LOROKOL-127972 format. One line per 4 residues: their letters; for each residue y, x, z of C-alpha. Coordinates in nm, 2 decimals. Layout:
<nodes>
a	Y:X:Z  ...
</nodes>
This chain:
<nodes>
xxxx	1.66:1.61:1.49  1.80:1.49:1.83  2.05:1.26:1.65  1.77:1.13:1.43
xxxx	1.55:1.05:1.73  1.84:0.86:1.90  1.91:0.66:1.59  1.54:0.57:1.55
xxxx	1.52:0.45:1.91  1.83:0.23:1.88  1.71:0.09:1.55  1.36:0.01:1.67
xxxx	1.49:-0.13:2.00  1.73:-0.36:1.83  1.46:-0.48:1.59  1.20:-0.55:1.87
xxxx	1.47:-0.74:2.07  1.53:-0.96:1.77  1.16:-1.01:1.71  1.11:-1.09:2.08
xxxx	1.39:-1.35:2.07  1.23:-1.51:1.75  0.88:-1.51:1.89  0.96:-1.81:2.11
xxxx	1.04:-2.00:1.79  0.71:-1.92:1.62  0.48:-2.21:1.56  0.10:-2.19:1.61
xxxx	-0.17:-2.28:1.36  -0.21:-2.62:1.53  0.16:-2.71:1.51  0.25:-2.99:1.27
xxxx	0.51:-2.76:1.11  0.24:-2.54:0.96  0.14:-2.66:0.62  -0.21:-2.55:0.52
xxxx	-0.24:-2.67:0.17  0.00:-2.45:-0.02  0.04:-2.40:-0.40  0.30:-2.22:-0.60
xxxx	0.37:-2.34:-0.96  0.64:-2.31:-1.22  0.73:-2.19:-1.57  0.85:-1.85:-1.70
xxxx	1.10:-1.85:-1.99  1.33:-1.63:-2.19  1.67:-1.65:-2.01  1.87:-1.65:-2.34
xxxx	1.66:-1.86:-2.58  1.47:-2.08:-2.33  1.14:-2.00:-2.51  0.83:-1.99:-2.29
xxxx	0.67:-1.65:-2.21  0.29:-1.67:-2.23  0.11:-1.40:-2.05  0.39:-1.32:-1.79
xxxx	0.26:-1.19:-1.46  0.33:-1.34:-1.12  0.21:-1.13:-0.83  0.23:-1.15:-0.44
xxxx	0.13:-0.79:-0.34  0.10:-0.87:0.03  -0.14:-1.16:-0.04  -0.34:-0.97:-0.30
xxxx	-0.31:-1.27:-0.54  -0.15:-1.33:-0.87  -0.15:-1.53:-1.19  -0.04:-1.52:-1.55
xxxx	0.14:-1.79:-1.75  -0.06:-2.00:-2.01  0.05:-2.08:-2.37  0.30:-2.32:-2.23
xxxx	0.45:-2.06:-2.00  0.32:-2.23:-1.69  0.16:-2.06:-1.39  -0.02:-2.19:-1.08
xxxx	-0.14:-2.02:-0.76  -0.35:-2.20:-0.50  -0.52:-2.13:-0.17  -0.23:-1.92:-0.05
xxxx	-0.09:-1.91:0.31  0.25:-2.04:0.40  0.52:-1.80:0.49  0.78:-1.57:0.34
xxxx	0.66:-1.32:0.08  0.78:-1.09:-0.19  0.70:-1.20:-0.54  0.72:-0.99:-0.86
xxxx	0.75:-1.16:-1.20  0.72:-0.94:-1.50  0.67:-0.94:-1.88  0.67:-0.65:-2.12
xxxx	1.01:-0.60:-2.28  1.19:-0.80:-2.00  1.35:-0.70:-1.67  1.13:-0.79:-1.38
xxxx	1.24:-1.03:-1.11  1.16:-0.93:-0.75  1.26:-1.16:-0.47  1.15:-1.32:-0.14
xxxx	0.99:-1.67:-0.17  0.94:-1.91:0.12  0.61:-2.09:0.07  0.59:-2.42:0.26
xxxx	0.37:-2.68:0.10  0.36:-2.73:-0.27  0.64:-2.51:-0.40  0.78:-2.51:-0.75
xxxx	0.99:-2.23:-0.89  1.09:-2.15:-1.25  1.19:-1.80:-1.36  1.41:-1.69:-1.65
xxxx	1.36:-1.33:-1.76  1.62:-1.13:-1.95  1.54:-0.89:-2.23  1.54:-0.53:-2.12
xxxx	1.35:-0.23:-2.24  1.43:-0.04:-1.92  1.23:-0.11:-1.60  1.50:-0.15:-1.34
xxxx	1.31:-0.34:-1.07  0.96:-0.31:-0.92  0.76:-0.35:-0.60  0.59:-0.08:-0.40
xxxx	0.34:-0.09:-0.12  0.33:0.28:-0.06  0.49:0.43:0.26  0.60:0.08:0.38
xxxx	0.44:-0.18:0.60  0.46:-0.46:0.35  0.56:-0.50:-0.02  0.91:-0.39:-0.07
xxxx	1.15:-0.37:-0.37  1.17:-0.01:-0.49  1.55:-0.05:-0.48  1.54:-0.11:-0.11
xxxx	1.32:0.19:-0.02  1.52:0.50:0.09  1.26:0.75:-0.05  1.20:0.81:-0.42
xxxx	0.89:0.61:-0.55  0.77:0.63:-0.91  0.54:0.36:-1.04  0.31:0.39:-1.34
xxxx	0.15:0.07:-1.46  -0.17:0.05:-1.67  0.02:0.03:-1.99  0.19:0.37:-1.93
xxxx	-0.14:0.53:-1.84  -0.30:0.40:-2.16  -0.03:0.54:-2.38  -0.08:0.90:-2.27
xxxx	-0.35:1.16:-2.34  -0.51:1.29:-2.02  -0.84:1.46:-1.93  -0.84:1.33:-1.57
xxxx	-0.64:1.10:-1.35  -0.40:1.35:-1.20  -0.33:1.49:-1.55  -0.21:1.14:-1.64
xxxx	0.05:1.15:-1.37  0.17:1.50:-1.42  0.46:1.41:-1.64  0.63:1.22:-1.36
xxxx	0.93:1.42:-1.24  0.85:1.62:-0.93  0.47:1.58:-0.98  0.24:1.86:-1.11
xxxx	-0.13:1.94:-1.11  -0.32:2.24:-0.97  -0.61:2.25:-1.21  -0.94:2.43:-1.26
xxxx	-1.03:2.32:-1.61  -1.00:1.97:-1.77  -1.20:1.78:-1.51  -1.06:1.91:-1.19
xxxx	-0.69:1.85:-1.09  -0.51:1.82:-0.76  -0.17:1.66:-0.72  0.12:1.87:-0.62
xxxx	0.45:1.70:-0.52  0.77:1.91:-0.51  0.57:2.23:-0.48  0.33:2.12:-0.21
xxxx	-0.04:2.04:-0.28  -0.39:2.05:-0.14  -0.40:1.90:0.21  -0.03:1.84:0.21
xxxx	-0.07:1.54:-0.03  -0.25:1.22:0.08  -0.43:1.03:-0.19  -0.49:0.66:-0.13
xxxx	-0.72:0.42:-0.32  -0.70:0.05:-0.26  -0.56:0.11:0.09  -0.82:0.37:0.19
xxxx	-0.72:0.73:0.24  -0.94:0.94:0.01  -1.12:1.21:0.20  -1.31:1.50:0.03
xxxx	-1.28:1.88:0.02  -0.91:1.87:-0.07  -0.88:2.23:0.04  -1.11:2.37:-0.24
xxxx	-0.99:2.47:-0.58  -1.30:2.33:-0.74  -1.26:1.98:-0.61  -1.07:1.68:-0.76
xxxx	-0.99:1.34:-0.61  -1.30:1.14:-0.71  -1.14:0.82:-0.84  -1.24:0.64:-1.16
xxxx	-0.95:0.69:-1.40  -1.04:0.40:-1.62  -1.04:0.15:-1.34  -0.69:0.22:-1.21
xxxx	-0.44:-0.06:-1.27  -0.13:0.09:-1.11  -0.03:0.42:-0.96  0.25:0.47:-0.70
xxxx	0.39:0.81:-0.61  0.60:0.86:-0.30  0.78:1.19:-0.29  0.86:1.33:0.06
xxxx	0.71:1.33:0.41  0.51:1.01:0.47  0.36:1.09:0.81  0.52:0.78:0.96
xxxx	0.26:0.55:0.78  -0.02:0.80:0.71  -0.02:1.05:0.99  -0.12:1.42:0.93
xxxx	-0.14:1.57:0.58  0.13:1.35:0.41  0.37:1.64:0.44  0.46:1.64:0.06
xxxx	0.40:1.27:-0.02  0.14:1.02:-0.12  -0.03:0.92:-0.44  -0.16:0.56:-0.42
xxxx	-0.40:0.42:-0.68  -0.45:0.05:-0.70  -0.76:-0.06:-0.87  -0.84:-0.41:-0.75
xxxx	-0.64:-0.69:-0.92  -0.82:-1.02:-0.87  -0.82:-1.27:-1.15  -0.60:-1.58:-1.13
xxxx	-0.74:-1.90:-0.98  -0.98:-2.08:-1.21  -1.03:-1.79:-1.45  -1.27:-1.51:-1.54
xxxx	-1.10:-1.20:-1.69  -1.21:-0.85:-1.79  -1.18:-0.57:-2.04  -1.40:-0.36:-2.26
xxxx	-1.25:-0.01:-2.32  -1.34:0.29:-2.53  -1.17:0.62:-2.60  -1.23:0.95:-2.79
xxxx	-1.05:1.29:-2.79  -1.10:1.54:-3.06  -1.04:1.87:-2.89  -1.34:1.86:-2.65
xxxx	-1.51:1.56:-2.80  -1.43:1.37:-2.48  -1.56:1.02:-2.50  -1.53:0.74:-2.25
xxxx	-1.64:0.38:-2.21  -1.54:0.12:-1.94  -1.61:-0.24:-1.88  -1.49:-0.47:-1.60
xxxx	-1.50:-0.84:-1.53  -1.38:-1.05:-1.24  -1.34:-1.42:-1.15  -1.16:-1.65:-0.91
xxxx	-1.26:-2.01:-0.83  -1.13:-2.20:-0.53  -1.02:-1.88:-0.37  -1.36:-1.70:-0.40
xxxx	-1.30:-1.38:-0.59  -1.55:-1.13:-0.73  -1.55:-0.84:-0.97  -1.76:-0.55:-1.11
xxxx	-1.69:-0.25:-1.33  -1.87:0.05:-1.48  -1.74:0.37:-1.65  -1.88:0.66:-1.84
xxxx	-1.70:0.98:-1.94  -1.83:1.30:-2.10  -1.68:1.60:-2.27  -1.79:1.92:-2.43
xxxx	-1.61:2.25:-2.40  -1.24:2.25:-2.49  -1.08:2.50:-2.72  -0.75:2.68:-2.78
xxxx	-0.61:2.92:-3.04  -0.67:3.24:-2.83  -1.00:3.17:-2.66  -1.18:2.94:-2.91
xxxx	-1.42:2.72:-2.72  -1.40:2.78:-2.35  -1.76:2.81:-2.23  -1.87:2.57:-1.95
xxxx	-1.55:2.37:-1.93  -1.77:2.06:-2.01  -1.83:1.77:-1.77  -1.97:1.42:-1.75
xxxx	-1.90:1.13:-1.51  -2.06:0.80:-1.42  -1.88:0.55:-1.19  -1.94:0.19:-1.09
xxxx	-1.82:-0.06:-0.82  -1.73:-0.41:-0.74  -1.58:-0.65:-0.49  -1.61:-1.00:-0.34
xxxx	-1.37:-1.19:-0.12  -1.19:-1.50:-0.01  -0.83:-1.60:-0.05  -0.75:-1.90:0.17
xxxx	-0.46:-2.06:0.36  -0.55:-1.84:0.67  -0.52:-1.52:0.47  -0.78:-1.32:0.28
xxxx	-1.09:-1.10:0.34  -1.21:-0.86:0.07  -1.50:-0.62:0.05  -1.49:-0.33:-0.20
xxxx	-1.77:-0.09:-0.30  -1.74:0.21:-0.54  -1.94:0.51:-0.64  -1.82:0.82:-0.82
xxxx	-2.06:1.07:-0.97  -1.94:1.37:-1.16  -2.11:1.68:-1.30  -1.88:1.96:-1.40
xxxx	-1.91:2.32:-1.52  -1.73:2.60:-1.35  -1.55:2.84:-1.58  -1.59:3.21:-1.49
xxxx	-1.43:3.35:-1.80  -1.66:3.66:-1.84  -1.64:3.81:-2.19  -1.85:4.06:-2.39
xxxx	-1.67:4.40:-2.39  -1.74:4.45:-2.77  -1.68:4.11:-2.92  -1.46:3.94:-2.66
xxxx	-1.68:3.63:-2.68  -1.77:3.43:-2.37  -2.09:3.52:-2.18  -2.35:3.28:-2.04
xxxx	-2.61:3.36:-1.77  -2.97:3.35:-1.88  -3.32:3.38:-1.72  -3.50:3.66:-1.90
xxxx	-3.86:3.64:-1.77  -3.74:3.62:-1.41  -3.45:3.86:-1.45  -3.09:3.73:-1.44
xxxx	-2.90:3.86:-1.75  -2.61:3.76:-1.97  -2.59:3.66:-2.34  -2.32:3.56:-2.58
xxxx	-2.25:3.18:-2.58  -2.26:3.01:-2.92  -2.34:2.69:-3.10  -2.48:2.41:-2.88
xxxx	-2.37:2.61:-2.57  -2.02:2.47:-2.65  -2.10:2.12:-2.78  -2.33:2.00:-2.50
xxxx	-2.19:1.77:-2.23  -2.44:1.90:-1.97  -2.28:2.17:-1.76  -2.44:2.52:-1.74
xxxx	-2.48:2.74:-1.44  -2.25:2.77:-1.24  -2.19:2.40:-1.21  -2.12:2.14:-0.94
xxxx	-2.20:1.78:-0.87  -1.96:1.56:-0.68  -2.06:1.22:-0.54  -1.82:0.99:-0.36
xxxx	-1.94:0.66:-0.22  -1.70:0.42:-0.06  -1.72:0.08:0.10  -1.42:-0.09:0.26
xxxx	-1.31:-0.43:0.40  -0.95:-0.54:0.37  -0.84:-0.84:0.57  -0.52:-1.03:0.64
xxxx	-0.50:-1.31:0.90  -0.21:-1.55:0.97  -0.11:-1.58:1.33  0.15:-1.85:1.34
xxxx	0.43:-1.70:1.13  0.31:-1.35:1.19  0.04:-1.16:1.01  -0.24:-0.93:1.12
xxxx	-0.40:-0.69:0.87  -0.72:-0.50:0.94  -0.87:-0.24:0.70  -1.19:-0.05:0.77
xxxx	-1.37:0.18:0.53  -1.66:0.42:0.52  -1.68:0.70:0.26  -1.93:0.98:0.20
xxxx	-1.83:1.28:-0.01  -2.10:1.53:-0.13  -2.02:1.85:-0.31  -2.32:2.05:-0.44
xxxx	-2.27:2.38:-0.62  -2.55:2.54:-0.83  -2.51:2.91:-0.92  -2.86:3.06:-0.94
xxxx	-2.98:3.09:-1.30  -3.33:3.19:-1.17  -3.35:2.87:-0.96  -3.11:2.62:-1.12
xxxx	-3.19:2.35:-0.87  -3.10:2.56:-0.57  -2.79:2.42:-0.39  -2.59:2.73:-0.30
xxxx	-2.32:2.51:-0.14  -2.37:2.16:-0.02  -2.09:1.99:0.18  -2.18:1.64:0.32
xxxx	-1.86:1.48:0.45  -1.87:1.14:0.62  -1.55:0.95:0.71  -1.47:0.62:0.88
xxxx	-1.11:0.51:0.82  -0.93:0.23:1.01  -0.59:0.07:0.99  -0.47:-0.22:1.21
xxxx	-0.12:-0.35:1.17  0.07:-0.65:1.32  0.35:-0.77:1.09  0.62:-0.98:1.27
xxxx	0.76:-1.27:1.07  1.10:-1.18:0.91  1.38:-1.31:1.13  1.75:-1.26:1.08
xxxx	1.67:-1.01:0.80  1.46:-0.79:1.03  1.11:-0.69:0.92  0.90:-0.50:1.18
xxxx	0.54:-0.38:1.19  0.35:-0.20:1.46  0.02:-0.04:1.39  -0.26:0.20:1.47
xxxx	-0.46:0.40:1.21  -0.67:0.71:1.18  -1.02:0.83:1.10  -1.35:0.96:1.24
xxxx	-1.50:1.24:1.03  -1.80:1.48:1.04  -1.92:1.75:0.80  -2.27:1.89:0.75
xxxx	-2.37:2.20:0.56  -2.69:2.17:0.36  -2.67:2.45:0.12  -2.81:2.81:0.11
xxxx	-2.46:2.95:0.17  -2.19:2.84:0.42  -1.81:2.87:0.39  -1.69:2.65:0.67
xxxx	-1.86:2.54:0.99  -2.00:2.19:1.06  -1.75:1.99:1.26  -1.65:1.65:1.38
xxxx	-1.29:1.52:1.38  -1.12:1.22:1.54  -0.77:1.12:1.43  -0.55:0.84:1.58
xxxx	-0.19:0.75:1.54  0.04:0.46:1.65  0.36:0.37:1.49  0.65:0.12:1.47
xxxx	0.83:0.06:1.14  1.13:-0.16:1.09  1.37:-0.27:0.82  1.70:-0.44:0.84
xxxx	1.90:-0.59:0.56  2.28:-0.61:0.60  2.43:-0.76:0.28  2.40:-0.48:0.03
xxxx	2.27:-0.23:0.28  1.91:-0.19:0.38  1.82:0.03:0.68  1.46:0.13:0.75
xxxx	1.28:0.38:0.97  1.04:0.42:1.26  0.86:0.66:1.49  0.49:0.76:1.52
xxxx	0.27:0.96:1.76  -0.05:1.13:1.64  -0.34:1.31:1.80  -0.62:1.49:1.61
xxxx	-0.92:1.64:1.79  -1.15:1.88:1.62  -1.49:2.00:1.75  -1.62:2.29:1.54
xxxx	-1.99:2.39:1.58  -2.12:2.74:1.64  -2.35:2.89:1.37  -2.57:3.19:1.41
xxxx	-2.67:3.37:1.09  -2.92:3.66:1.09  -2.86:3.73:1.46  -2.48:3.74:1.42
xxxx	-2.24:3.46:1.51  -2.09:3.35:1.17  -1.88:3.07:1.32  -1.76:3.06:1.68
xxxx	-1.77:2.71:1.83  -1.43:2.57:1.95  -1.25:2.25:2.03  -0.89:2.20:1.93
xxxx	-0.64:1.92:1.97  -0.31:1.87:1.77  -0.05:1.62:1.87  0.28:1.54:1.71
xxxx	0.58:1.30:1.69  0.70:1.21:1.34  0.96:0.97:1.22  1.21:0.88:0.95
xxxx	1.53:0.69:0.90  1.69:0.60:0.57  1.92:0.36:0.39  1.96:0.21:0.05
xxxx	2.30:0.07:-0.05  2.35:-0.14:-0.36  2.71:-0.05:-0.44  2.69:-0.29:-0.73
xxxx	2.44:-0.47:-0.95  2.41:-0.15:-1.15  2.44:0.13:-0.89  2.22:0.21:-0.59
xxxx	2.26:0.50:-0.34  1.97:0.63:-0.12  1.95:0.86:0.17  1.65:0.95:0.39
xxxx	1.58:1.19:0.67  1.22:1.24:0.78  1.00:1.46:1.00  0.64:1.51:0.89
xxxx	0.35:1.72:1.00  0.01:1.85:0.91  -0.26:1.97:1.14  -0.44:2.29:1.03
xxxx	-0.76:2.21:0.83  -1.10:2.34:0.92  -1.10:2.61:0.64  -0.77:2.74:0.78
xxxx	-0.90:2.74:1.13  -1.26:2.86:1.09  -1.36:2.97:0.73  -1.58:3.27:0.69
xxxx	-1.70:3.31:0.34  -1.63:3.42:-0.02  -1.44:3.21:-0.27  -1.60:3.28:-0.61
xxxx	-1.35:3.33:-0.90  -1.06:3.40:-0.66  -1.18:3.74:-0.55  -1.12:3.64:-0.19
xxxx	-1.32:3.65:0.13  -1.14:3.42:0.37  -1.13:3.43:0.75  -0.99:3.14:0.95
xxxx	-0.74:3.17:1.23  -0.81:2.96:1.54  -0.46:3.00:1.68  -0.28:2.83:1.39
xxxx	-0.02:2.57:1.49  0.06:2.24:1.31  0.30:2.25:1.02  0.61:2.04:1.07
xxxx	0.87:1.95:0.81  1.23:1.82:0.83  1.34:1.69:0.49  1.67:1.54:0.37
xxxx	1.65:1.34:0.05  1.94:1.18:-0.14  1.95:0.99:-0.47  2.14:0.76:-0.70
xxxx	2.01:0.50:-0.94  2.22:0.36:-1.22  2.11:0.08:-1.46  2.35:-0.05:-1.72
xxxx	2.33:-0.20:-2.06  2.32:0.14:-2.23  2.17:0.38:-1.98  1.93:0.41:-1.69
xxxx	1.97:0.71:-1.45  1.77:0.82:-1.15  1.87:1.14:-0.98  1.73:1.29:-0.65
xxxx	1.80:1.61:-0.46  1.60:1.73:-0.16  1.58:2.00:0.10  1.26:2.05:0.30
xxxx	1.24:2.30:0.59  0.87:2.36:0.69  0.80:2.53:1.02  0.47:2.72:1.06
xxxx	0.38:2.71:0.69  0.02:2.81:0.65  -0.09:3.06:0.38  -0.33:3.35:0.35
xxxx	-0.25:3.72:0.37  -0.46:4.03:0.28  -0.62:4.22:0.56  -0.59:4.60:0.59
xxxx	-0.90:4.82:0.64  -0.95:5.08:0.91  -0.81:5.35:0.69  -0.49:5.16:0.61
xxxx	-0.60:5.04:0.27  -0.73:4.70:0.16  -1.02:4.55:0.35  -1.30:4.50:0.11
xxxx	-1.62:4.31:0.19  -1.95:4.32:-0.01  -2.13:3.98:-0.05  -2.45:4.03:-0.25
xxxx	-2.36:4.23:-0.56  -1.99:4.13:-0.55  -1.70:4.28:-0.37  -1.41:4.07:-0.23
xxxx	-1.07:4.15:-0.08  -1.05:4.01:0.27  -0.78:3.76:0.36  -0.69:3.58:0.68
xxxx	-0.47:3.27:0.72  -0.13:3.32:0.87  0.19:3.12:0.90  0.57:3.16:0.88
xxxx	0.86:2.93:0.83  0.94:2.82:0.47  1.19:2.61:0.28  1.18:2.41:-0.04
xxxx	1.46:2.26:-0.23  1.51:2.11:-0.57  1.60:1.81:-0.79  1.46:1.55:-1.03
xxxx	1.67:1.37:-1.29  1.57:1.10:-1.54  1.81:0.97:-1.80  1.71:0.69:-2.03
xxxx	1.96:0.60:-2.31  1.89:0.26:-2.46  2.22:0.18:-2.65  2.29:-0.19:-2.69
xxxx	2.23:-0.37:-2.93  1.96:-0.11:-3.02  1.76:-0.21:-2.71  1.44:-0.11:-2.88
xxxx	1.55:0.25:-2.89  1.49:0.49:-2.60  1.61:0.84:-2.57  1.46:0.96:-2.24
xxxx	1.51:1.29:-2.07  1.36:1.41:-1.74  1.41:1.73:-1.56  1.26:1.86:-1.24
xxxx	1.29:2.19:-1.05  1.17:2.32:-0.72  1.22:2.65:-0.54  1.02:2.76:-0.24
xxxx	1.06:3.07:-0.02  0.92:3.21:0.30  1.14:3.31:0.60  0.98:3.66:0.60
xxxx	0.88:3.88:0.31  0.50:3.93:0.27  0.37:4.23:0.08  0.70:4.25:-0.11
xxxx	0.74:3.88:-0.19  0.92:3.59:-0.02  0.82:3.33:-0.28  0.58:3.05:-0.19
xxxx	0.26:3.03:-0.39  0.18:2.74:-0.62  0.54:2.65:-0.70  0.56:2.49:-1.05
xxxx	0.81:2.61:-1.31  1.11:2.40:-1.40  1.03:2.13:-1.66  1.23:1.93:-1.92
xxxx	1.07:1.65:-2.11  1.26:1.50:-2.41  1.12:1.17:-2.53  1.23:0.94:-2.82
xxxx	1.05:0.61:-2.86  1.10:0.28:-3.03  0.95:-0.05:-2.91  0.93:-0.37:-3.11
xxxx	0.79:-0.72:-3.12  0.76:-0.85:-2.77  0.67:-1.19:-2.91  0.53:-1.10:-3.25
xxxx	0.28:-1.33:-3.43  0.03:-1.06:-3.54  0.15:-0.73:-3.37  0.31:-0.73:-3.02
xxxx	0.46:-0.45:-2.81  0.45:-0.20:-3.10  0.57:0.14:-3.00  0.62:0.47:-3.17
xxxx	0.72:0.79:-2.98  0.78:1.16:-3.02  0.80:1.40:-2.72  0.90:1.76:-2.66
xxxx	0.75:1.89:-2.33  0.93:2.21:-2.22  0.80:2.41:-1.93  1.02:2.71:-1.84
xxxx	0.90:3.05:-1.74  0.80:3.10:-1.37  0.96:3.43:-1.28  0.94:3.38:-0.91
xxxx	0.57:3.39:-0.82  0.41:3.49:-0.49  0.31:3.84:-0.59  0.21:3.94:-0.24
xxxx	-0.15:4.05:-0.22  -0.19:4.01:-0.60  -0.20:3.63:-0.54  0.01:3.52:-0.85
xxxx	0.17:3.67:-1.16  0.47:3.56:-1.37  0.40:3.29:-1.63  0.57:3.25:-1.97
xxxx	0.74:2.93:-2.07  0.63:2.71:-2.36  0.71:2.39:-2.55  0.46:2.13:-2.66
xxxx	0.52:1.87:-2.93  0.34:1.53:-2.86  0.35:1.19:-3.04  0.20:0.85:-3.01
xxxx	0.19:0.49:-3.15  0.01:0.17:-3.07  0.04:-0.20:-2.99  -0.14:-0.53:-2.94
xxxx	-0.31:-0.72:-3.22  -0.26:-1.09:-3.17  -0.41:-1.42:-3.31  -0.29:-1.77:-3.21
xxxx	-0.09:-1.62:-2.92  -0.38:-1.43:-2.77  -0.44:-1.05:-2.77  -0.75:-0.96:-2.96
xxxx	-0.73:-0.59:-2.88  -0.49:-0.31:-2.80  -0.49:0.02:-2.99  -0.33:0.35:-2.87
xxxx	-0.32:0.66:-3.08  -0.17:0.99:-2.95  -0.15:1.36:-3.03  -0.09:1.64:-2.78
xxxx	0.02:1.99:-2.85  0.05:1.92:-3.22  0.17:2.28:-3.29  -0.16:2.41:-3.12
xxxx	0.05:2.64:-2.89  -0.16:2.88:-2.68  -0.02:2.86:-2.33  -0.11:2.90:-1.96
xxxx	0.03:2.67:-1.70  0.14:2.85:-1.38  -0.07:2.62:-1.16  -0.39:2.66:-1.37
xxxx	-0.66:2.85:-1.16  -0.82:2.96:-1.49  -0.52:3.18:-1.55  -0.68:3.43:-1.30
xxxx	-1.03:3.45:-1.45  -1.16:3.77:-1.61  -0.97:3.99:-1.86  -1.07:3.99:-2.22
xxxx	-1.10:4.36:-2.29  -1.08:4.31:-2.67  -0.74:4.13:-2.66  -0.61:4.25:-2.33
xxxx	-0.53:3.90:-2.22  -0.60:3.79:-1.87  -0.76:3.46:-1.79  -0.83:3.15:-1.99
xxxx	-0.56:2.94:-2.18  -0.50:2.57:-2.16  -0.62:2.31:-2.42  -0.50:2.33:-2.78
xxxx	-0.42:2.06:-3.03  -0.58:1.73:-2.92  -0.58:1.38:-3.08  -0.68:1.07:-2.89
xxxx	-0.76:0.71:-2.97  -0.81:0.42:-2.72  -0.92:0.07:-2.79  -0.90:-0.20:-2.52
xxxx	-1.04:-0.56:-2.57  -0.93:-0.81:-2.31  -1.16:-1.09:-2.21  -1.05:-1.42:-2.06
xxx	-1.22:-1.75:-1.98  -1.11:-2.06:-1.80  -1.35:-2.21:-1.54
</nodes>
């Protein structure tokens, strides 16, 4: 760590010295060298045939502007500032071009794309200060575009990402999933949406990420500590969802989308539309999703796994020569049932709570109890409102970005059958996020950014029961990030200092102090240094060393309440320290005419890893608390050192000249252990089993007259047995392995060069295998005394159809 710190200081000092020398050369907005009227035009063609490519995409991620080519293959961008920016030119079935472009006046540039059915170049904005080629980032970043999200079958947004190597989901039914990266989840993964860090009750099992799945245009997943750019909680990595993609200048564009799934009758509808005229951009969207109970071979229909969701939002903004200013608004509203899994002792069928003339009783669920999309008791309602302003201002050749957002997250839980409207739990969380960065102009291949970001947060309890205290939190961090390119070598890194202050409020309940008031402050230094070396056009090596951290959350510090369904009564521990991690990550990427290979290995040492342990009673046995009519084992949060290590490998075989054929194989494995054995186990909890996915697909007709981008695929999804669970305190049990057969086909229907609609058909778990994922919380619901099986199983056979109709008008 000492050597890392010295290297970081030298790297940053050298960069700042270069920037200081170049600052004297900077022009001001009034200098005659600054050209205000800037346009970028050109043509995109096939590199081999010279044929124009209509519908190719040209994007400047840092400027939040883009365009598509017309029927003549011509594009045009206007109202953009002068400077040097990264541009990404892409077209389905062709290798993307990513390069830096100097915009100075009316700039013309033609691009010739080469045929390639393997994506070997892309741009990322996650974990870096400005848009960067994925090849030049030292940490592994996976990118999923809209097309890939459309081709799969998923019941929620994180489910859609869970086939990415190294990424899994901790789920509580089809509607609720949390991302886990390399074995770390909950508050150790930061979720970002359009630049704003998503803040809700990430610590709870019954809480998702509250983002409209249908409105996402791109997902970026950074694997590894990212505290340098995001501060506390990015210990495992970052999942960044990009929703806003403004229409090209002089156009109005949109989509009308519909989907249906057979297993749980899940249906969804979405519409969005946006325009751009003379740099004034606007857009609006709305989504609806609803599902009945899902089913599988062992459980039949799983009572109360239903949910429904209504989302809407919009944006307005200006893109001008001075930069841009955008305002976003979104609202997420989800109602979801909570599966308890109780069964009738005689028949083994699911039970539902009923009100029998003022007496709470249970009856066997049947008929419409399974087909309705309105959740039964117990259920919850999640609302997430967000408004944000994203701004970029040119200051000479430099750039200042300012992002400020406000979000309100409300979780209400209803569990009283005699009073269905009673809010047993009601968390009201308000957060203000801020992020200010100053980007120095690139000079002598140095790119440097300094910044300050953080949040102000407060939580109120408005329910009949209380699990965590009311609190306020203030978080601030400052950082320096720099990147230097030396021929084929790219070095990047930086340092950061954070401080988080927490003020927890005292609560008296029935004459007893339920929560003791306290004030805590957590400070930490984090940093990273890494390199990317392009040994040849086909081979790239990567190495990164990073220190990340996570301050303890309020539930870990101060919780005092029962967690239904987990049989735990949890006590917080005020003396917890911050978790810190030291991770080494190495990888290689190979892209040739016949194969594409990406392989990464990592080792992550986590100090003061926080977990919960069972308390002993006065007589030496388990400590058991009675809450109402229920009994719970008592747990308290504790911490020890831990380590995680593993690998991810993706091999895509696309033998030339059969470029349309892909034989893709991805494998991921992670192992996690504690430094000290706890109740007979050293294994970390929530570690996913090893996974191998074999995928064979064929893609045809990139420029077909009637059908374009036709694809057919078959997939075998193999999850190995997890024989190393955290068995301490009866937390986890072993989980058997399973294999799922999936398939899909689809394409675009075209007329006169324009897409009329796109159709996607898919099937998951064709063999109707009954299985339990190791990270499914429903695995630990009640025992079915008739079959002897514990918990609820995952979804059975499921067919899906999606239809998307694009809309486009010229102004």
